[in-house]
N, C-alpha and C positions, 0 to 999 in steps of 0.2 A: 248319259241316258239313265233315267230312273229305273229302278228294278221293276216297278209295275209296268212301265212302258216296255221294257225288255221282255217281260213275261207275256204280255199281250201280243207283241210282235212275233215271238217264237211260237205261240199258239196259232196265230194266223198263218205263219209259214208252214206249220205242220198240217193244218187243214188244207191249205192250197196244194201242198205236195201230195197228200192223200187223194184229193180230188183229181189231180193231174194223173196220178197212177191209175185210178179207175177209168179216166178218160182213155188212156192207152189200152187198157184191158177191153173196154167197150168197143174200141176200133176193130178188134178181132172177134168179139163176142157180143154183137149188137142186140141179141135177143135175150140176154141174161137179165131178167127182170129184177132180181135181187141186187145185182151190181148197179143197175140203173137207178134203183131206189136209193142205194147207199151214195152213189155219185150226187144225186139231187140233194140229199140230206147234207152232205159235206159242202156242196156249193152254197146252200142257204146259210150254214154255220159260218163259212168263210166270209160271206157277205156281211153277216151280222158282226163278226169280229172286226172286219175292215171298217165298217161304219163306226164301231165303238172306238177304234184306234184313231180314226180321222176326227171324231168329235172330241176325244180326250187329249190328243197330243198334236198331231199334224197330218197333213195330207200324205198319203202313201204314193199317190200318182198325181201328175200334173192336173188331170181331169177332176180330181177330188178338190181342187182349189177354187172351182167355179163358185161364184156368189160369196166369196170371202172378202172381208174388208181389206186384206193385203195379200200379197203374193208370198205365202208361207212355205210353199213347196220347196224352195231351195235353202231354207233356213235350218233344217234338220240335218243331222249327219247322213251322208250317203251310205248305202249298204256296205261298201268296202271300208268305211271309216268307223263302223260300229265294232266295239271290242266285245265280241261274244265271249 
């Protein structure tokens, strides 16, 4: 895996982790507008990072392979095969 690919994957994972953490917080604090705004921002950033990864490297999820000329989903290393 190229260093640029690894950097983008790690950035995406950090965004997704942060968004999930806000999701858990919002489950118990649903009226916290600041947390809701931060969650929305993180979700948008994660979506953009995921789209950039899919475009530059390979699909992260099977659904991301729709409308592609070949089935590239299974050609990249699986998460447990990546040497972090």
